[in-house]
NUTI-212666 format. One record per residue (C-alpha): z negated, y, x; residue in one letter; residue number from 0. Coordinates in steps of 0.5 Angstrom, whole numbers, plus 500, padded with zeros to 3 digits. Layout:
residues N
<pt z="Z" y="Y" x="X" lummi="a" lumlum="NUM"/>
...
//
This chain:
residues 305
<pt z="877" y="762" x="664" lummi="m" lumlum="0"/>
<pt z="871" y="758" x="665" lummi="s" lumlum="1"/>
<pt z="871" y="751" x="662" lummi="l" lumlum="2"/>
<pt z="863" y="752" x="660" lummi="e" lumlum="3"/>
<pt z="866" y="758" x="655" lummi="n" lumlum="4"/>
<pt z="872" y="754" x="652" lummi="q" lumlum="5"/>
<pt z="870" y="748" x="647" lummi="a" lumlum="6"/>
<pt z="873" y="741" x="649" lummi="p" lumlum="7"/>
<pt z="879" y="739" x="645" lummi="s" lumlum="8"/>
<pt z="880" y="735" x="639" lummi="g" lumlum="9"/>
<pt z="872" y="738" x="637" lummi="t" lumlum="10"/>
<pt z="872" y="745" x="632" lummi="p" lumlum="11"/>
<pt z="869" y="750" x="635" lummi="a" lumlum="12"/>
<pt z="862" y="752" x="631" lummi="t" lumlum="13"/>
<pt z="859" y="759" x="630" lummi="a" lumlum="14"/>
<pt z="852" y="760" x="632" lummi="a" lumlum="15"/>
<pt z="848" y="760" x="625" lummi="a" lumlum="16"/>
<pt z="845" y="767" x="624" lummi="p" lumlum="17"/>
<pt z="837" y="767" x="625" lummi="p" lumlum="18"/>
<pt z="833" y="767" x="618" lummi="e" lumlum="19"/>
<pt z="831" y="773" x="615" lummi="r" lumlum="20"/>
<pt z="824" y="774" x="611" lummi="p" lumlum="21"/>
<pt z="825" y="774" x="604" lummi="e" lumlum="22"/>
<pt z="821" y="780" x="602" lummi="p" lumlum="23"/>
<pt z="822" y="780" x="595" lummi="r" lumlum="24"/>
<pt z="820" y="773" x="594" lummi="r" lumlum="25"/>
<pt z="814" y="774" x="598" lummi="q" lumlum="26"/>
<pt z="813" y="780" x="593" lummi="k" lumlum="27"/>
<pt z="813" y="777" x="587" lummi="r" lumlum="28"/>
<pt z="809" y="771" x="589" lummi="s" lumlum="29"/>
<pt z="804" y="776" x="591" lummi="a" lumlum="30"/>
<pt z="804" y="779" x="584" lummi="g" lumlum="31"/>
<pt z="804" y="772" x="581" lummi="d" lumlum="32"/>
<pt z="798" y="771" x="585" lummi="r" lumlum="33"/>
<pt z="794" y="777" x="583" lummi="a" lumlum="34"/>
<pt z="797" y="776" x="576" lummi="f" lumlum="35"/>
<pt z="794" y="769" x="576" lummi="t" lumlum="36"/>
<pt z="787" y="771" x="579" lummi="i" lumlum="37"/>
<pt z="787" y="778" x="574" lummi="i" lumlum="38"/>
<pt z="788" y="772" x="568" lummi="a" lumlum="39"/>
<pt z="783" y="767" x="570" lummi="q" lumlum="40"/>
<pt z="777" y="773" x="571" lummi="v" lumlum="41"/>
<pt z="779" y="775" x="564" lummi="i" lumlum="42"/>
<pt z="779" y="769" x="561" lummi="l" lumlum="43"/>
<pt z="773" y="767" x="564" lummi="a" lumlum="44"/>
<pt z="769" y="773" x="561" lummi="i" lumlum="45"/>
<pt z="772" y="772" x="555" lummi="w" lumlum="46"/>
<pt z="769" y="765" x="556" lummi="g" lumlum="47"/>
<pt z="762" y="766" x="557" lummi="l" lumlum="48"/>
<pt z="762" y="771" x="551" lummi="i" lumlum="49"/>
<pt z="764" y="766" x="547" lummi="v" lumlum="50"/>
<pt z="760" y="760" x="549" lummi="i" lumlum="51"/>
<pt z="753" y="764" x="552" lummi="l" lumlum="52"/>
<pt z="751" y="765" x="544" lummi="p" lumlum="53"/>
<pt z="754" y="759" x="541" lummi="l" lumlum="54"/>
<pt z="749" y="756" x="547" lummi="l" lumlum="55"/>
<pt z="743" y="761" x="546" lummi="w" lumlum="56"/>
<pt z="744" y="759" x="538" lummi="t" lumlum="57"/>
<pt z="743" y="752" x="539" lummi="v" lumlum="58"/>
<pt z="738" y="752" x="544" lummi="f" lumlum="59"/>
<pt z="734" y="757" x="539" lummi="s" lumlum="60"/>
<pt z="735" y="751" x="534" lummi="s" lumlum="61"/>
<pt z="730" y="747" x="537" lummi="f" lumlum="62"/>
<pt z="725" y="752" x="539" lummi="k" lumlum="63"/>
<pt z="719" y="756" x="534" lummi="t" lumlum="64"/>
<pt z="720" y="762" x="531" lummi="s" lumlum="65"/>
<pt z="714" y="764" x="535" lummi="g" lumlum="66"/>
<pt z="717" y="762" x="542" lummi="g" lumlum="67"/>
<pt z="724" y="765" x="539" lummi="i" lumlum="68"/>
<pt z="720" y="772" x="539" lummi="l" lumlum="69"/>
<pt z="717" y="771" x="545" lummi="a" lumlum="70"/>
<pt z="722" y="768" x="550" lummi="s" lumlum="71"/>
<pt z="729" y="769" x="546" lummi="p" lumlum="72"/>
<pt z="732" y="767" x="552" lummi="f" lumlum="73"/>
<pt z="728" y="761" x="556" lummi="a" lumlum="74"/>
<pt z="729" y="754" x="554" lummi="l" lumlum="75"/>
<pt z="725" y="750" x="549" lummi="p" lumlum="76"/>
<pt z="718" y="747" x="551" lummi="e" lumlum="77"/>
<pt z="719" y="741" x="546" lummi="e" lumlum="78"/>
<pt z="726" y="738" x="544" lummi="w" lumlum="79"/>
<pt z="725" y="735" x="537" lummi="n" lumlum="80"/>
<pt z="729" y="736" x="530" lummi="l" lumlum="81"/>
<pt z="724" y="739" x="525" lummi="d" lumlum="82"/>
<pt z="728" y="745" x="524" lummi="n" lumlum="83"/>
<pt z="734" y="741" x="522" lummi="f" lumlum="84"/>
<pt z="729" y="737" x="518" lummi="v" lumlum="85"/>
<pt z="727" y="744" x="515" lummi="t" lumlum="86"/>
<pt z="733" y="747" x="514" lummi="a" lumlum="87"/>
<pt z="737" y="741" x="511" lummi="w" lumlum="88"/>
<pt z="731" y="740" x="506" lummi="t" lumlum="89"/>
<pt z="727" y="746" x="505" lummi="e" lumlum="90"/>
<pt z="732" y="751" x="506" lummi="a" lumlum="91"/>
<pt z="737" y="747" x="501" lummi="g" lumlum="92"/>
<pt z="742" y="747" x="507" lummi="i" lumlum="93"/>
<pt z="744" y="739" x="505" lummi="g" lumlum="94"/>
<pt z="746" y="741" x="499" lummi="r" lumlum="95"/>
<pt z="750" y="747" x="501" lummi="f" lumlum="96"/>
<pt z="753" y="743" x="506" lummi="f" lumlum="97"/>
<pt z="755" y="738" x="501" lummi="g" lumlum="98"/>
<pt z="759" y="743" x="497" lummi="n" lumlum="99"/>
<pt z="763" y="746" x="502" lummi="t" lumlum="100"/>
<pt z="765" y="739" x="504" lummi="v" lumlum="101"/>
<pt z="767" y="738" x="497" lummi="l" lumlum="102"/>
<pt z="771" y="745" x="496" lummi="v" lumlum="103"/>
<pt z="774" y="745" x="503" lummi="v" lumlum="104"/>
<pt z="775" y="738" x="502" lummi="g" lumlum="105"/>
<pt z="780" y="739" x="496" lummi="c" lumlum="106"/>
<pt z="783" y="745" x="497" lummi="a" lumlum="107"/>
<pt z="785" y="743" x="503" lummi="l" lumlum="108"/>
<pt z="788" y="737" x="501" lummi="f" lumlum="109"/>
<pt z="792" y="741" x="495" lummi="l" lumlum="110"/>
<pt z="794" y="747" x="500" lummi="v" lumlum="111"/>
<pt z="798" y="742" x="506" lummi="m" lumlum="112"/>
<pt z="801" y="738" x="500" lummi="l" lumlum="113"/>
<pt z="803" y="744" x="496" lummi="l" lumlum="114"/>
<pt z="805" y="748" x="502" lummi="g" lumlum="115"/>
<pt z="808" y="743" x="506" lummi="a" lumlum="116"/>
<pt z="813" y="741" x="499" lummi="m" lumlum="117"/>
<pt z="814" y="749" x="498" lummi="c" lumlum="118"/>
<pt z="817" y="749" x="506" lummi="a" lumlum="119"/>
<pt z="821" y="743" x="505" lummi="y" lumlum="120"/>
<pt z="824" y="746" x="499" lummi="v" lumlum="121"/>
<pt z="825" y="752" x="502" lummi="l" lumlum="122"/>
<pt z="828" y="750" x="509" lummi="a" lumlum="123"/>
<pt z="832" y="745" x="506" lummi="r" lumlum="124"/>
<pt z="835" y="747" x="499" lummi="y" lumlum="125"/>
<pt z="839" y="752" x="498" lummi="e" lumlum="126"/>
<pt z="838" y="755" x="491" lummi="f" lumlum="127"/>
<pt z="838" y="763" x="488" lummi="p" lumlum="128"/>
<pt z="833" y="767" x="489" lummi="g" lumlum="129"/>
<pt z="830" y="762" x="495" lummi="r" lumlum="130"/>
<pt z="829" y="768" x="500" lummi="r" lumlum="131"/>
<pt z="826" y="773" x="495" lummi="v" lumlum="132"/>
<pt z="821" y="767" x="494" lummi="l" lumlum="133"/>
<pt z="820" y="766" x="502" lummi="y" lumlum="134"/>
<pt z="820" y="773" x="502" lummi="y" lumlum="135"/>
<pt z="814" y="774" x="497" lummi="a" lumlum="136"/>
<pt z="810" y="769" x="501" lummi="l" lumlum="137"/>
<pt z="811" y="772" x="507" lummi="i" lumlum="138"/>
<pt z="808" y="778" x="504" lummi="a" lumlum="139"/>
<pt z="802" y="775" x="502" lummi="g" lumlum="140"/>
<pt z="800" y="774" x="509" lummi="l" lumlum="141"/>
<pt z="800" y="782" x="510" lummi="t" lumlum="142"/>
<pt z="796" y="784" x="503" lummi="f" lumlum="143"/>
<pt z="788" y="784" x="505" lummi="p" lumlum="144"/>
<pt z="784" y="779" x="502" lummi="l" lumlum="145"/>
<pt z="778" y="784" x="500" lummi="f" lumlum="146"/>
<pt z="784" y="788" x="495" lummi="l" lumlum="147"/>
<pt z="785" y="782" x="491" lummi="a" lumlum="148"/>
<pt z="778" y="780" x="490" lummi="v" lumlum="149"/>
<pt z="777" y="785" x="484" lummi="v" lumlum="150"/>
<pt z="783" y="783" x="480" lummi="p" lumlum="151"/>
<pt z="782" y="776" x="482" lummi="l" lumlum="152"/>
<pt z="775" y="776" x="479" lummi="f" lumlum="153"/>
<pt z="777" y="779" x="472" lummi="f" lumlum="154"/>
<pt z="783" y="774" x="472" lummi="v" lumlum="155"/>
<pt z="778" y="768" x="473" lummi="m" lumlum="156"/>
<pt z="773" y="771" x="469" lummi="e" lumlum="157"/>
<pt z="778" y="771" x="463" lummi="s" lumlum="158"/>
<pt z="780" y="764" x="464" lummi="l" lumlum="159"/>
<pt z="772" y="762" x="464" lummi="h" lumlum="160"/>
<pt z="773" y="758" x="471" lummi="i" lumlum="161"/>
<pt z="769" y="763" x="475" lummi="r" lumlum="162"/>
<pt z="763" y="761" x="478" lummi="g" lumlum="163"/>
<pt z="766" y="753" x="478" lummi="t" lumlum="164"/>
<pt z="768" y="748" x="483" lummi="y" lumlum="165"/>
<pt z="775" y="749" x="480" lummi="f" lumlum="166"/>
<pt z="776" y="757" x="481" lummi="g" lumlum="167"/>
<pt z="773" y="756" x="487" lummi="l" lumlum="168"/>
<pt z="778" y="751" x="490" lummi="i" lumlum="169"/>
<pt z="784" y="754" x="486" lummi="m" lumlum="170"/>
<pt z="782" y="761" x="490" lummi="a" lumlum="171"/>
<pt z="782" y="757" x="497" lummi="y" lumlum="172"/>
<pt z="789" y="754" x="496" lummi="v" lumlum="173"/>
<pt z="792" y="761" x="494" lummi="g" lumlum="174"/>
<pt z="789" y="764" x="500" lummi="f" lumlum="175"/>
<pt z="791" y="759" x="505" lummi="a" lumlum="176"/>
<pt z="798" y="757" x="502" lummi="l" lumlum="177"/>
<pt z="802" y="763" x="505" lummi="p" lumlum="178"/>
<pt z="800" y="762" x="511" lummi="f" lumlum="179"/>
<pt z="802" y="754" x="511" lummi="t" lumlum="180"/>
<pt z="809" y="755" x="508" lummi="v" lumlum="181"/>
<pt z="810" y="760" x="514" lummi="f" lumlum="182"/>
<pt z="808" y="755" x="519" lummi="f" lumlum="183"/>
<pt z="811" y="749" x="516" lummi="l" lumlum="184"/>
<pt z="817" y="753" x="515" lummi="y" lumlum="185"/>
<pt z="820" y="753" x="522" lummi="a" lumlum="186"/>
<pt z="818" y="745" x="523" lummi="f" lumlum="187"/>
<pt z="822" y="743" x="517" lummi="f" lumlum="188"/>
<pt z="828" y="748" x="519" lummi="r" lumlum="189"/>
<pt z="829" y="744" x="526" lummi="q" lumlum="190"/>
<pt z="829" y="737" x="523" lummi="l" lumlum="191"/>
<pt z="837" y="735" x="523" lummi="p" lumlum="192"/>
<pt z="840" y="734" x="517" lummi="e" lumlum="193"/>
<pt z="843" y="728" x="519" lummi="e" lumlum="194"/>
<pt z="837" y="724" x="518" lummi="i" lumlum="195"/>
<pt z="836" y="727" x="511" lummi="g" lumlum="196"/>
<pt z="843" y="725" x="510" lummi="e" lumlum="197"/>
<pt z="842" y="718" x="512" lummi="a" lumlum="198"/>
<pt z="836" y="717" x="508" lummi="a" lumlum="199"/>
<pt z="840" y="719" x="502" lummi="a" lumlum="200"/>
<pt z="846" y="714" x="504" lummi="i" lumlum="201"/>
<pt z="841" y="708" x="504" lummi="d" lumlum="202"/>
<pt z="839" y="710" x="497" lummi="g" lumlum="203"/>
<pt z="833" y="714" x="498" lummi="a" lumlum="204"/>
<pt z="831" y="720" x="493" lummi="g" lumlum="205"/>
<pt z="828" y="727" x="495" lummi="d" lumlum="206"/>
<pt z="821" y="725" x="493" lummi="f" lumlum="207"/>
<pt z="822" y="719" x="498" lummi="r" lumlum="208"/>
<pt z="826" y="723" x="503" lummi="t" lumlum="209"/>
<pt z="820" y="728" x="503" lummi="f" lumlum="210"/>
<pt z="814" y="723" x="504" lummi="f" lumlum="211"/>
<pt z="817" y="718" x="508" lummi="q" lumlum="212"/>
<pt z="822" y="721" x="513" lummi="v" lumlum="213"/>
<pt z="821" y="728" x="513" lummi="m" lumlum="214"/>
<pt z="814" y="729" x="512" lummi="l" lumlum="215"/>
<pt z="812" y="724" x="518" lummi="p" lumlum="216"/>
<pt z="817" y="727" x="523" lummi="m" lumlum="217"/>
<pt z="813" y="734" x="522" lummi="a" lumlum="218"/>
<pt z="806" y="731" x="524" lummi="g" lumlum="219"/>
<pt z="805" y="736" x="530" lummi="p" lumlum="220"/>
<pt z="806" y="742" x="525" lummi="g" lumlum="221"/>
<pt z="802" y="738" x="519" lummi="m" lumlum="222"/>
<pt z="796" y="737" x="524" lummi="a" lumlum="223"/>
<pt z="796" y="745" x="527" lummi="s" lumlum="224"/>
<pt z="796" y="748" x="520" lummi="v" lumlum="225"/>
<pt z="791" y="743" x="517" lummi="t" lumlum="226"/>
<pt z="786" y="745" x="523" lummi="i" lumlum="227"/>
<pt z="787" y="752" x="522" lummi="f" lumlum="228"/>
<pt z="787" y="752" x="515" lummi="n" lumlum="229"/>
<pt z="780" y="748" x="515" lummi="f" lumlum="230"/>
<pt z="777" y="753" x="520" lummi="l" lumlum="231"/>
<pt z="780" y="759" x="515" lummi="g" lumlum="232"/>
<pt z="777" y="755" x="509" lummi="l" lumlum="233"/>
<pt z="770" y="753" x="512" lummi="w" lumlum="234"/>
<pt z="769" y="759" x="514" lummi="n" lumlum="235"/>
<pt z="770" y="763" x="508" lummi="q" lumlum="236"/>
<pt z="765" y="768" x="506" lummi="f" lumlum="237"/>
<pt z="768" y="773" x="502" lummi="l" lumlum="238"/>
<pt z="771" y="769" x="496" lummi="l" lumlum="239"/>
<pt z="766" y="765" x="495" lummi="p" lumlum="240"/>
<pt z="760" y="771" x="494" lummi="i" lumlum="241"/>
<pt z="765" y="774" x="489" lummi="v" lumlum="242"/>
<pt z="767" y="769" x="486" lummi="l" lumlum="243"/>
<pt z="761" y="764" x="486" lummi="n" lumlum="244"/>
<pt z="755" y="766" x="483" lummi="t" lumlum="245"/>
<pt z="752" y="759" x="481" lummi="d" lumlum="246"/>
<pt z="746" y="757" x="487" lummi="r" lumlum="247"/>
<pt z="748" y="750" x="486" lummi="d" lumlum="248"/>
<pt z="754" y="751" x="488" lummi="k" lumlum="249"/>
<pt z="753" y="756" x="494" lummi="f" lumlum="250"/>
<pt z="757" y="754" x="500" lummi="v" lumlum="251"/>
<pt z="754" y="754" x="507" lummi="l" lumlum="252"/>
<pt z="756" y="761" x="508" lummi="a" lumlum="253"/>
<pt z="753" y="764" x="501" lummi="q" lumlum="254"/>
<pt z="747" y="759" x="503" lummi="g" lumlum="255"/>
<pt z="745" y="762" x="510" lummi="l" lumlum="256"/>
<pt z="746" y="769" x="507" lummi="a" lumlum="257"/>
<pt z="741" y="767" x="501" lummi="n" lumlum="258"/>
<pt z="737" y="764" x="506" lummi="m" lumlum="259"/>
<pt z="736" y="771" x="511" lummi="q" lumlum="260"/>
<pt z="735" y="775" x="504" lummi="a" lumlum="261"/>
<pt z="730" y="771" x="501" lummi="q" lumlum="262"/>
<pt z="725" y="770" x="507" lummi="q" lumlum="263"/>
<pt z="725" y="777" x="509" lummi="g" lumlum="264"/>
<pt z="720" y="779" x="514" lummi="y" lumlum="265"/>
<pt z="716" y="772" x="514" lummi="d" lumlum="266"/>
<pt z="723" y="769" x="516" lummi="s" lumlum="267"/>
<pt z="723" y="762" x="519" lummi="d" lumlum="268"/>
<pt z="728" y="763" x="526" lummi="w" lumlum="269"/>
<pt z="728" y="756" x="528" lummi="g" lumlum="270"/>
<pt z="731" y="753" x="522" lummi="a" lumlum="271"/>
<pt z="736" y="760" x="521" lummi="m" lumlum="272"/>
<pt z="738" y="757" x="528" lummi="f" lumlum="273"/>
<pt z="739" y="750" x="526" lummi="a" lumlum="274"/>
<pt z="742" y="752" x="520" lummi="s" lumlum="275"/>
<pt z="747" y="756" x="524" lummi="v" lumlum="276"/>
<pt z="748" y="750" x="528" lummi="t" lumlum="277"/>
<pt z="750" y="746" x="523" lummi="i" lumlum="278"/>
<pt z="754" y="750" x="520" lummi="t" lumlum="279"/>
<pt z="758" y="750" x="526" lummi="i" lumlum="280"/>
<pt z="758" y="743" x="529" lummi="l" lumlum="281"/>
<pt z="763" y="741" x="524" lummi="p" lumlum="282"/>
<pt z="768" y="746" x="526" lummi="v" lumlum="283"/>
<pt z="767" y="744" x="534" lummi="l" lumlum="284"/>
<pt z="767" y="736" x="532" lummi="i" lumlum="285"/>
<pt z="774" y="737" x="529" lummi="v" lumlum="286"/>
<pt z="777" y="742" x="534" lummi="y" lumlum="287"/>
<pt z="774" y="737" x="539" lummi="l" lumlum="288"/>
<pt z="778" y="731" x="536" lummi="i" lumlum="289"/>
<pt z="784" y="734" x="535" lummi="f" lumlum="290"/>
<pt z="785" y="740" x="540" lummi="q" lumlum="291"/>
<pt z="791" y="735" x="543" lummi="r" lumlum="292"/>
<pt z="795" y="735" x="537" lummi="q" lumlum="293"/>
<pt z="793" y="743" x="536" lummi="l" lumlum="294"/>
<pt z="796" y="744" x="543" lummi="q" lumlum="295"/>
<pt z="802" y="740" x="542" lummi="g" lumlum="296"/>
<pt z="804" y="742" x="535" lummi="g" lumlum="297"/>
<pt z="805" y="750" x="536" lummi="i" lumlum="298"/>
<pt z="810" y="750" x="540" lummi="g" lumlum="299"/>
<pt z="816" y="746" x="536" lummi="p" lumlum="300"/>
<pt z="815" y="752" x="531" lummi="s" lumlum="301"/>
<pt z="815" y="758" x="536" lummi="t" lumlum="302"/>
<pt z="823" y="755" x="538" lummi="n" lumlum="303"/>
<pt z="826" y="757" x="531" lummi="k" lumlum="304"/>
//
């Protein structure tokens, strides 16, 4: 036996490392992931264009005259001025409708967040007879079509003499948004540690103090998210005010825009109308741009439960 093939004494014989083999499965997976990513990005880009282009067209048209809109609807404005916005705000009454919307949506949003948070906290943290029945009854409200409820709601408000009032419209908004608020916040309060509530009780805090000073701040991301969702839904609400609110002085923006178009007929001031639509959508865009971080960060915890 030759010495070249013999391992030196005192050193262990090491086997030759096998050659590395390619991993076709991993390569196939990575190629599939890249294809899925490309397809998803293309679909999102198309969807983004479908949403953004009409929005930009509306904003650009709000700076043009009616003749310019009809002559070249997709061209940029020749002059950038705010005459259409002034006309819409004063002559068309959008300013009054905007104030009515802020009043109704603001009051309804405050009440629905307060009542919804308290209801979700009680259902999530306390055991009492009928708790599950009450919770599922509220959830069932999400499955009930709104257009089926407007006729009974009309007669109920008419009998209570609150139809066509701010109070009646605010209560209708609260009832419309309450089931979703309870459903959304229920998971947030369920996942909060019970030890914190027990520690607050040991320190002498009552139920109300524990809720408002301890538990409610801990559910802040969920509160921010559901507040934004409720604001968007209530601000864009059309069916409830069109049925329950017949007083022109109390019209909200959706009613004002519909009434503005119906009154103008063939002699329409398209520039002022596009300016009115721009005024309507600006608060929604501003709220979302300001609170988009809270919205994205608050959705995650509720899906874990």
